[in-house]
BADRENTI-849788 format. One record per atom (N, C-alpha, C): residue number from 1; atom name; x, y, z. Coordinates in pm, 1 decimal. Layout:
N
+-----+-------+----------+----------+----------+
| num | atomo |     east |    north |       up |
+-----+-------+----------+----------+----------+
| NUM |    CA |        X |        Y |        Z |
...
+-----+-------+----------+----------+----------+
//
This chain:
117
+-----+-------+----------+----------+----------+
| num | atomo |     east |    north |       up |
+-----+-------+----------+----------+----------+
|   1 |     N |  -2462.6 |    895.6 |    -96.3 |
|   1 |    CA |  -2398.6 |   1036.6 |    -59.3 |
|   1 |     C |  -2295.2 |   1056.5 |    -92.4 |
|   2 |     N |  -2170.2 |   1101.9 |   -118.4 |
|   2 |    CA |  -2049.8 |   1080.7 |   -217.5 |
|   2 |     C |  -2063.6 |   1160.2 |   -375.1 |
|   3 |     N |  -1885.6 |   1150.1 |   -374.6 |
|   3 |    CA |  -1875.5 |   1223.1 |   -484.9 |
|   3 |     C |  -1906.6 |   1171.8 |   -666.4 |
|   4 |     N |  -2004.5 |   1253.6 |   -703.6 |
|   4 |    CA |  -2101.5 |   1186.8 |   -861.7 |
|   4 |     C |  -1964.9 |   1246.7 |   -948.3 |
|   5 |     N |  -1933.4 |   1109.6 |  -1027.5 |
|   5 |    CA |  -1879.8 |   1159.3 |  -1178.4 |
|   5 |     C |  -1966.0 |   1258.6 |  -1258.1 |
|   6 |     N |  -1855.4 |   1366.5 |  -1355.5 |
|   6 |    CA |  -1835.7 |   1387.4 |  -1443.6 |
|   6 |     C |  -1771.0 |   1405.8 |  -1516.0 |
|   7 |     N |  -1803.9 |   1401.6 |  -1683.2 |
|   7 |    CA |  -1734.4 |   1405.9 |  -1740.3 |
|   7 |     C |  -1812.3 |   1511.9 |  -1890.4 |
|   8 |     N |  -1707.2 |   1590.0 |  -1880.0 |
|   8 |    CA |  -1725.6 |   1667.9 |  -2028.3 |
|   8 |     C |  -1661.0 |   1635.2 |  -2130.5 |
|   9 |     N |  -1642.4 |   1681.4 |  -2252.8 |
|   9 |    CA |  -1590.6 |   1636.2 |  -2433.8 |
|   9 |     C |  -1611.8 |   1784.1 |  -2525.6 |
|  10 |     N |  -1507.9 |   1783.8 |  -2612.2 |
|  10 |    CA |  -1514.3 |   1884.9 |  -2698.2 |
|  10 |     C |  -1552.0 |   1798.4 |  -2853.0 |
|  11 |     N |  -1597.3 |   1864.3 |  -2888.9 |
|  11 |    CA |  -1657.6 |   1767.3 |  -3079.3 |
|  11 |     C |  -1647.7 |   1883.0 |  -3102.4 |
|  12 |     N |  -1573.7 |   1827.2 |  -3257.3 |
|  12 |    CA |  -1628.4 |   1868.7 |  -3418.2 |
|  12 |     C |  -1751.9 |   1921.0 |  -3468.4 |
|  13 |     N |  -1811.3 |   1828.6 |  -3441.5 |
|  13 |    CA |  -1928.7 |   1767.8 |  -3445.7 |
|  13 |     C |  -2065.9 |   1813.0 |  -3317.2 |
|  14 |     N |  -2177.4 |   1861.4 |  -3366.1 |
|  14 |    CA |  -2291.6 |   1845.9 |  -3325.6 |
|  14 |     C |  -2362.6 |   1747.8 |  -3279.8 |
|  15 |     N |  -2347.3 |   1632.2 |  -3328.5 |
|  15 |    CA |  -2390.7 |   1461.5 |  -3325.4 |
|  15 |     C |  -2198.5 |   1398.7 |  -3305.8 |
|  16 |     N |  -2172.7 |   1361.2 |  -3165.9 |
|  16 |    CA |  -2033.7 |   1308.3 |  -3221.6 |
|  16 |     C |  -2078.7 |   1160.2 |  -3186.9 |
|  17 |     N |  -1979.9 |   1081.7 |  -3349.1 |
|  17 |    CA |  -2005.1 |    938.0 |  -3339.2 |
|  17 |     C |  -1856.2 |    921.1 |  -3212.7 |
|  18 |     N |  -1913.2 |    773.0 |  -3178.3 |
|  18 |    CA |  -1815.1 |    672.0 |  -3092.9 |
|  18 |     C |  -1812.0 |    530.7 |  -3170.3 |
|  19 |     N |  -1706.9 |    450.5 |  -3100.5 |
|  19 |    CA |  -1697.9 |    334.4 |  -3205.3 |
|  19 |     C |  -1782.4 |    228.5 |  -3156.5 |
|  20 |     N |  -1855.4 |    266.0 |  -3043.8 |
|  20 |    CA |  -1977.6 |    175.1 |  -2988.4 |
|  20 |     C |  -2051.9 |    279.2 |  -2921.7 |
|  21 |     N |  -2118.2 |    167.1 |  -2853.4 |
|  21 |    CA |  -2266.1 |    295.6 |  -2788.2 |
|  21 |     C |  -2187.2 |    300.3 |  -2638.6 |
|  22 |     N |  -2207.0 |    370.4 |  -2601.8 |
|  22 |    CA |  -2197.0 |    362.2 |  -2409.3 |
|  22 |     C |  -2287.1 |    259.1 |  -2334.7 |
|  23 |     N |  -2206.3 |    255.2 |  -2239.2 |
|  23 |    CA |  -2260.7 |    173.8 |  -2156.8 |
|  23 |     C |  -2445.9 |    248.8 |  -2093.5 |
|  24 |     N |  -2488.4 |    132.0 |  -2040.4 |
|  24 |    CA |  -2631.6 |    105.9 |  -1992.3 |
|  24 |     C |  -2534.3 |    249.1 |  -1846.5 |
|  25 |     N |  -2695.7 |    356.5 |  -1841.0 |
|  25 |    CA |  -2664.6 |    461.5 |  -1734.0 |
|  25 |     C |  -2616.6 |    615.2 |  -1780.8 |
|  26 |     N |  -2521.7 |    605.1 |  -1916.8 |
|  26 |    CA |  -2493.7 |    708.0 |  -1980.2 |
|  26 |     C |  -2487.2 |    707.5 |  -2044.4 |
|  27 |     N |  -2533.2 |    908.1 |  -2147.2 |
|  27 |    CA |  -2614.6 |    907.7 |  -2237.9 |
|  27 |     C |  -2482.9 |   1089.3 |  -2273.7 |
|  28 |     N |  -2471.7 |   1085.0 |  -2429.8 |
|  28 |    CA |  -2422.8 |   1248.0 |  -2421.7 |
|  28 |     C |  -2522.6 |   1322.6 |  -2429.4 |
|  29 |     N |  -2519.8 |   1449.5 |  -2402.0 |
|  29 |    CA |  -2580.7 |   1566.7 |  -2347.0 |
|  29 |     C |  -2543.8 |   1717.2 |  -2422.3 |
|  30 |     N |  -2544.2 |   1751.9 |  -2508.2 |
|  30 |    CA |  -2540.5 |   1913.5 |  -2497.8 |
|  30 |     C |  -2499.2 |   1979.8 |  -2389.4 |
|  31 |     N |  -2373.5 |   2025.4 |  -2388.8 |
|  31 |    CA |  -2356.5 |   2100.0 |  -2282.2 |
|  31 |     C |  -2499.5 |   2204.1 |  -2223.1 |
|  32 |     N |  -2495.6 |   2193.1 |  -2096.5 |
|  32 |    CA |  -2586.3 |   2306.0 |  -2039.1 |
|  32 |     C |  -2479.4 |   2467.3 |  -1961.0 |
|  33 |     N |  -2594.7 |   2533.7 |  -1960.1 |
|  33 |    CA |  -2506.9 |   2740.3 |  -2049.0 |
|  33 |     C |  -2439.4 |   2720.0 |  -1847.2 |
|  34 |     N |  -2461.8 |   2696.3 |  -1705.3 |
|  34 |    CA |  -2394.8 |   2639.1 |  -1625.5 |
|  34 |     C |  -2275.9 |   2571.5 |  -1645.1 |
|  35 |     N |  -2235.5 |   2470.1 |  -1689.3 |
|  35 |    CA |  -2106.2 |   2398.8 |  -1737.2 |
|  35 |     C |  -2027.8 |   2482.8 |  -1847.3 |
|  36 |     N |  -2141.5 |   2464.1 |  -1914.6 |
|  36 |    CA |  -1988.2 |   2569.9 |  -2067.2 |
|  36 |     C |  -1920.6 |   2666.5 |  -1958.7 |
|  37 |     N |  -1974.8 |   2685.8 |  -1903.2 |
|  37 |    CA |  -1934.0 |   2833.1 |  -1820.8 |
|  37 |     C |  -1785.7 |   2745.2 |  -1719.0 |
|  38 |     N |  -1811.3 |   2694.1 |  -1710.4 |
|  38 |    CA |  -1741.3 |   2637.9 |  -1539.5 |
|  38 |     C |  -1657.1 |   2529.1 |  -1648.1 |
|  39 |     N |  -1632.2 |   2489.9 |  -1758.9 |
|  39 |    CA |  -1641.5 |   2408.7 |  -1821.9 |
|  39 |     C |  -1546.8 |   2468.7 |  -1976.9 |
|  40 |     N |  -1465.3 |   2605.1 |  -1944.4 |
|  40 |    CA |  -1468.1 |   2639.3 |  -2147.5 |
|  40 |     C |  -1442.7 |   2597.8 |  -2287.4 |
|  41 |     N |  -1476.9 |   2562.9 |  -2349.9 |
|  41 |    CA |  -1440.5 |   2473.0 |  -2458.9 |
|  41 |     C |  -1525.2 |   2354.2 |  -2494.2 |
|  42 |     N |  -1580.2 |   2325.6 |  -2378.3 |
|  42 |    CA |  -1671.7 |   2183.2 |  -2374.9 |
|  42 |     C |  -1757.7 |   2205.8 |  -2462.3 |
|  43 |     N |  -1844.9 |   2122.7 |  -2560.3 |
|  43 |    CA |  -1951.8 |   2149.6 |  -2595.0 |
|  43 |     C |  -2120.7 |   1969.5 |  -2582.4 |
|  44 |     N |  -2041.7 |   1960.1 |  -2489.5 |
|  44 |    CA |  -2114.9 |   1800.7 |  -2461.4 |
|  44 |     C |  -2042.3 |   1784.2 |  -2317.0 |
|  45 |     N |  -2181.3 |   1677.5 |  -2279.2 |
|  45 |    CA |  -2166.8 |   1621.1 |  -2144.5 |
|  45 |     C |  -2174.1 |   1503.9 |  -2130.0 |
|  46 |     N |  -2144.4 |   1403.1 |  -2054.0 |
|  46 |    CA |  -2150.4 |   1264.2 |  -2096.1 |
|  46 |     C |  -2306.6 |   1231.1 |  -1957.9 |
|  47 |     N |  -2424.1 |   1205.4 |  -1936.9 |
|  47 |    CA |  -2504.9 |   1199.1 |  -1836.1 |
|  47 |     C |  -2402.3 |   1067.0 |  -1777.9 |
|  48 |     N |  -2396.2 |   1050.4 |  -1613.4 |
|  48 |    CA |  -2330.7 |   1029.9 |  -1610.9 |
|  48 |     C |  -2432.7 |    876.7 |  -1482.7 |
|  49 |     N |  -2529.7 |    981.1 |  -1509.5 |
|  49 |    CA |  -2658.8 |    866.8 |  -1374.5 |
|  49 |     C |  -2610.0 |    883.0 |  -1242.3 |
|  50 |     N |  -2592.8 |    863.2 |  -1180.0 |
|  50 |    CA |  -2562.7 |    792.6 |  -1059.2 |
|  50 |     C |  -2378.5 |    719.3 |  -1026.5 |
|  51 |     N |  -2382.1 |    773.0 |  -1144.7 |
|  51 |    CA |  -2216.0 |    701.6 |  -1148.0 |
|  51 |     C |  -2158.9 |    772.9 |  -1023.1 |
|  52 |     N |  -2021.4 |    707.0 |   -921.9 |
|  52 |    CA |  -1932.6 |    772.8 |   -846.3 |
|  52 |     C |  -1865.9 |    758.9 |   -875.5 |
|  53 |     N |  -1798.1 |    856.8 |   -830.4 |
|  53 |    CA |  -1612.9 |    940.6 |   -884.3 |
|  53 |     C |  -1549.0 |    830.8 |   -838.0 |
|  54 |     N |  -1424.5 |    814.1 |   -972.0 |
|  54 |    CA |  -1316.5 |    718.2 |   -916.1 |
|  54 |     C |  -1190.4 |    763.0 |   -950.6 |
|  55 |     N |  -1064.8 |    804.9 |   -870.3 |
|  55 |    CA |   -928.4 |    845.7 |   -893.6 |
|  55 |     C |   -826.9 |    819.9 |   -733.3 |
|  56 |     N |   -760.2 |    829.3 |   -759.4 |
|  56 |    CA |   -681.5 |    802.7 |   -659.8 |
|  56 |     C |   -714.7 |    889.1 |   -479.1 |
|  57 |     N |   -710.6 |    840.2 |   -388.7 |
|  57 |    CA |   -711.9 |    884.5 |   -265.8 |
|  57 |     C |   -893.0 |    868.9 |   -289.0 |
|  58 |     N |  -1008.9 |    812.1 |   -388.5 |
|  58 |    CA |  -1125.1 |    826.8 |   -397.7 |
|  58 |     C |  -1163.3 |    690.7 |   -484.0 |
|  59 |     N |  -1131.2 |    579.7 |   -411.6 |
|  59 |    CA |  -1131.2 |    475.3 |   -473.7 |
|  59 |     C |  -1273.5 |    423.7 |   -414.5 |
|  60 |     N |  -1419.8 |    465.7 |   -517.2 |
|  60 |    CA |  -1520.5 |    420.4 |   -492.0 |
|  60 |     C |  -1632.3 |    466.9 |   -625.4 |
|  61 |     N |  -1559.8 |    467.9 |   -735.4 |
|  61 |    CA |  -1685.9 |    448.6 |   -849.3 |
|  61 |     C |  -1657.8 |    327.6 |   -919.9 |
|  62 |     N |  -1742.7 |    324.3 |   -986.7 |
|  62 |    CA |  -1680.2 |    150.1 |  -1092.9 |
|  62 |     C |  -1607.5 |    206.5 |  -1150.8 |
|  63 |     N |  -1429.6 |    240.4 |  -1182.1 |
|  63 |    CA |  -1339.6 |    250.6 |  -1272.0 |
|  63 |     C |  -1394.5 |    222.7 |  -1387.5 |
|  64 |     N |  -1424.5 |     34.5 |  -1361.7 |
|  64 |    CA |  -1420.5 |    -34.0 |  -1493.8 |
|  64 |     C |  -1508.8 |     75.2 |  -1632.9 |
|  65 |     N |  -1617.0 |    116.0 |  -1561.5 |
|  65 |    CA |  -1714.1 |    155.9 |  -1641.5 |
|  65 |     C |  -1684.1 |    274.6 |  -1679.8 |
|  66 |     N |  -1603.4 |    421.7 |  -1595.1 |
|  66 |    CA |  -1616.7 |    506.0 |  -1572.5 |
|  66 |     C |  -1504.8 |    536.2 |  -1749.1 |
|  67 |     N |  -1417.4 |    460.1 |  -1762.9 |
|  67 |    CA |  -1232.6 |    420.2 |  -1802.4 |
|  67 |     C |  -1347.1 |    355.3 |  -1933.4 |
|  68 |     N |  -1396.4 |    267.6 |  -1929.4 |
|  68 |    CA |  -1478.2 |    262.6 |  -2097.9 |
|  68 |     C |  -1550.2 |    354.7 |  -2205.9 |
|  69 |     N |  -1577.2 |    496.3 |  -2097.3 |
|  69 |    CA |  -1654.2 |    622.5 |  -2175.2 |
|  69 |     C |  -1566.7 |    663.2 |  -2174.3 |
|  70 |     N |  -1427.2 |    686.4 |  -2115.4 |
|  70 |    CA |  -1342.3 |    776.0 |  -2146.3 |
|  70 |     C |  -1283.3 |    729.5 |  -2250.2 |
|  71 |     N |  -1274.2 |    603.7 |  -2275.4 |
|  71 |    CA |  -1201.0 |    502.3 |  -2322.7 |
|  71 |     C |  -1286.8 |    529.9 |  -2491.8 |
|  72 |     N |  -1355.7 |    557.1 |  -2493.5 |
|  72 |    CA |  -1472.0 |    560.2 |  -2638.9 |
|  72 |     C |  -1482.5 |    722.7 |  -2653.0 |
|  73 |     N |  -1480.0 |    787.3 |  -2603.6 |
|  73 |    CA |  -1467.1 |    897.8 |  -2601.0 |
|  73 |     C |  -1357.5 |    973.3 |  -2699.4 |
|  74 |     N |  -1222.3 |    925.1 |  -2647.1 |
|  74 |    CA |  -1099.6 |    950.7 |  -2671.5 |
|  74 |     C |  -1030.0 |    861.3 |  -2787.4 |
|  75 |     N |  -1169.0 |    752.3 |  -2815.8 |
|  75 |    CA |  -1134.6 |    669.4 |  -2930.3 |
|  75 |     C |  -1188.0 |    737.1 |  -3087.5 |
|  76 |     N |  -1217.7 |    823.9 |  -3058.1 |
|  76 |    CA |  -1362.4 |    938.4 |  -3118.0 |
|  76 |     C |  -1285.2 |   1030.1 |  -3234.1 |
|  77 |     N |  -1252.4 |   1009.8 |  -3350.5 |
|  77 |    CA |  -1277.8 |   1138.1 |  -3469.0 |
|  77 |     C |  -1291.5 |   1255.6 |  -3420.5 |
|  78 |     N |  -1428.5 |   1185.8 |  -3380.0 |
|  78 |    CA |  -1524.2 |   1417.6 |  -3335.5 |
|  78 |     C |  -1457.3 |   1403.7 |  -3229.1 |
|  79 |     N |  -1425.4 |   1369.2 |  -3099.2 |
|  79 |    CA |  -1336.9 |   1392.8 |  -2999.7 |
|  79 |     C |  -1230.4 |   1475.2 |  -2993.1 |
|  80 |     N |  -1233.4 |   1651.2 |  -2954.0 |
|  80 |    CA |  -1083.0 |   1683.3 |  -2961.8 |
|  80 |     C |  -1046.1 |   1655.2 |  -2822.6 |
|  81 |     N |  -1138.1 |   1722.8 |  -2729.9 |
|  81 |    CA |  -1061.7 |   1715.4 |  -2586.8 |
|  81 |     C |  -1129.2 |   1691.8 |  -2433.7 |
|  82 |     N |  -1181.1 |   1635.2 |  -2360.3 |
|  82 |    CA |  -1205.1 |   1559.7 |  -2249.3 |
|  82 |     C |  -1169.8 |   1616.5 |  -2170.2 |
|  83 |     N |  -1294.0 |   1607.4 |  -2022.0 |
|  83 |    CA |  -1217.5 |   1665.1 |  -1918.7 |
|  83 |     C |  -1360.8 |   1522.2 |  -1831.6 |
|  84 |     N |  -1214.3 |   1500.8 |  -1672.5 |
|  84 |    CA |  -1291.1 |   1425.8 |  -1590.3 |
|  84 |     C |  -1313.5 |   1441.4 |  -1476.6 |
|  85 |     N |  -1390.3 |   1449.0 |  -1364.2 |
|  85 |    CA |  -1376.6 |   1474.2 |  -1224.7 |
|  85 |     C |  -1527.0 |   1462.1 |  -1193.6 |
|  86 |     N |  -1472.1 |   1507.5 |  -1044.1 |
|  86 |    CA |  -1638.8 |   1520.5 |   -930.4 |
|  86 |     C |  -1688.9 |   1627.1 |   -973.4 |
|  87 |     N |  -1832.1 |   1605.1 |   -863.2 |
|  87 |    CA |  -1952.1 |   1755.3 |   -874.4 |
|  87 |     C |  -1856.0 |   1786.2 |   -707.5 |
|  88 |     N |  -1748.7 |   1757.6 |   -727.2 |
|  88 |    CA |  -1733.5 |   1905.8 |   -592.4 |
|  88 |     C |  -1601.1 |   1970.3 |   -663.8 |
|  89 |     N |  -1531.2 |   1969.4 |   -775.0 |
|  89 |    CA |  -1478.6 |   2098.3 |   -787.4 |
|  89 |     C |  -1482.3 |   2098.9 |   -985.6 |
|  90 |     N |  -1408.3 |   2150.9 |  -1023.6 |
|  90 |    CA |  -1375.6 |   2169.0 |  -1172.1 |
|  90 |     C |  -1327.4 |   2041.3 |  -1212.9 |
|  91 |     N |  -1403.8 |   1965.9 |  -1285.1 |
|  91 |    CA |  -1343.6 |   1823.7 |  -1383.4 |
|  91 |     C |  -1179.5 |   1920.3 |  -1464.3 |
|  92 |     N |  -1157.3 |   1813.1 |  -1484.1 |
|  92 |    CA |   -949.4 |   1878.6 |  -1506.2 |
|  92 |     C |   -986.7 |   1762.9 |  -1653.8 |
|  93 |     N |   -879.8 |   1853.6 |  -1721.7 |
|  93 |    CA |   -835.2 |   1790.0 |  -1837.2 |
|  93 |     C |   -852.8 |   1606.1 |  -1823.2 |
|  94 |     N |   -866.1 |   1545.7 |  -1853.5 |
|  94 |    CA |   -787.3 |   1444.0 |  -1913.8 |
|  94 |     C |   -730.2 |   1373.2 |  -2022.4 |
|  95 |     N |   -605.7 |   1276.0 |  -2031.2 |
|  95 |    CA |   -567.0 |   1218.0 |  -2166.0 |
|  95 |     C |   -587.4 |   1124.3 |  -2169.6 |
|  96 |     N |   -573.0 |   1071.4 |  -2301.1 |
|  96 |    CA |   -527.7 |    872.1 |  -2272.5 |
|  96 |     C |   -465.8 |    852.8 |  -2168.1 |
|  97 |     N |   -353.5 |    888.0 |  -2153.7 |
|  97 |    CA |   -261.0 |    887.2 |  -2037.7 |
|  97 |     C |   -300.3 |    894.8 |  -1909.4 |
|  98 |     N |   -372.4 |    978.0 |  -1920.0 |
|  98 |    CA |   -440.6 |    976.3 |  -1773.1 |
|  98 |     C |   -541.6 |    858.7 |  -1738.0 |
|  99 |     N |   -603.6 |    854.2 |  -1849.3 |
|  99 |    CA |   -689.8 |    716.7 |  -1864.5 |
|  99 |     C |   -667.6 |    590.6 |  -1804.6 |
| 100 |     N |   -525.1 |    527.5 |  -1882.6 |
| 100 |    CA |   -442.8 |    476.0 |  -1855.5 |
| 100 |     C |   -392.2 |    462.4 |  -1672.8 |
| 101 |     N |   -367.5 |    608.3 |  -1649.8 |
| 101 |    CA |   -271.3 |    605.1 |  -1492.2 |
| 101 |     C |   -402.5 |    578.1 |  -1381.6 |
| 102 |     N |   -488.2 |    619.4 |  -1429.4 |
| 102 |    CA |   -683.0 |    541.3 |  -1352.8 |
| 102 |     C |   -665.8 |    405.1 |  -1332.8 |
| 103 |     N |   -659.4 |    425.8 |  -1463.7 |
| 103 |    CA |   -674.4 |    248.8 |  -1480.4 |
| 103 |     C |   -565.8 |    151.2 |  -1374.7 |
| 104 |     N |   -413.0 |    211.3 |  -1433.1 |
| 104 |    CA |   -381.9 |    104.2 |  -1368.2 |
| 104 |     C |   -391.5 |    133.4 |  -1176.6 |
| 105 |     N |   -370.7 |    218.9 |  -1147.6 |
| 105 |    CA |   -376.0 |    264.0 |  -1042.0 |
| 105 |     C |   -552.1 |    157.9 |   -952.4 |
| 106 |     N |   -675.5 |    108.7 |  -1059.3 |
| 106 |    CA |   -735.6 |     52.2 |   -993.2 |
| 106 |     C |   -687.0 |    -60.8 |   -996.7 |
| 107 |     N |   -622.4 |   -155.6 |  -1113.9 |
| 107 |    CA |   -559.1 |   -221.8 |  -1127.4 |
| 107 |     C |   -487.4 |   -253.1 |   -982.7 |
| 108 |     N |   -397.7 |   -254.2 |   -955.6 |
| 108 |    CA |   -351.5 |   -174.0 |   -819.7 |
| 108 |     C |   -390.2 |   -226.8 |   -711.0 |
| 109 |     N |   -497.4 |   -149.5 |   -657.4 |
| 109 |    CA |   -602.9 |    -89.5 |   -533.2 |
| 109 |     C |   -762.7 |   -138.7 |   -524.9 |
| 110 |     N |   -783.1 |   -167.6 |   -692.0 |
| 110 |    CA |   -932.6 |   -135.1 |   -654.7 |
| 110 |     C |  -1013.4 |    -96.0 |   -600.8 |
| 111 |     N |  -1089.6 |    -85.5 |   -544.2 |
| 111 |    CA |  -1142.0 |    -63.5 |   -435.0 |
| 111 |     C |  -1123.9 |    -37.8 |   -284.1 |
| 112 |     N |   -994.1 |   -126.0 |   -273.7 |
| 112 |    CA |   -970.6 |   -178.7 |   -138.1 |
| 112 |     C |   -937.9 |    -76.4 |    -27.8 |
| 113 |     N |   -895.4 |     38.2 |    -72.9 |
| 113 |    CA |   -911.0 |    166.3 |     -4.6 |
| 113 |     C |   -974.7 |    222.9 |     49.7 |
| 114 |     N |  -1033.7 |    198.9 |    -28.3 |
| 114 |    CA |  -1224.1 |    272.7 |      6.4 |
| 114 |     C |  -1253.3 |    180.0 |    177.4 |
| 115 |     N |  -1249.8 |     81.7 |    118.6 |
| 115 |    CA |  -1362.8 |     13.4 |    255.2 |
| 115 |     C |  -1284.8 |    -67.2 |    311.0 |
| 116 |     N |  -1136.1 |    -15.3 |    346.4 |
| 116 |    CA |  -1059.2 |     -1.4 |    477.9 |
| 116 |     C |  -1060.6 |     81.6 |    562.5 |
| 117 |     N |  -1169.6 |    217.3 |    507.6 |
| 117 |    CA |  -1179.8 |    337.7 |    588.8 |
| 117 |     C |  -1260.5 |    308.0 |    684.2 |
+-----+-------+----------+----------+----------+
//
């Protein structure tokens, strides 16, 4: 059990081109009807497999993998907007600066806050 990571994005194209392939366990698919209502403007979602969410106050997921996916999306000329969050609430827009903030948090704290609980 735990919070699963969710990533959505808006693409200018039906088949967005990325600089590199996403890591194992991650796949791009067209957004489903339910999520398109939850995240207006999103056209695609990233199937994160069973990746747990990582963020300040919930240091459980594999941020190095999640952050890499978010960086690939932001590096694509086809991608206009990216959302990141967990399955417990509506994901919020995440900018490159937001990815950097979580990355700095990860490099400072890793998953240690979770292991201390």
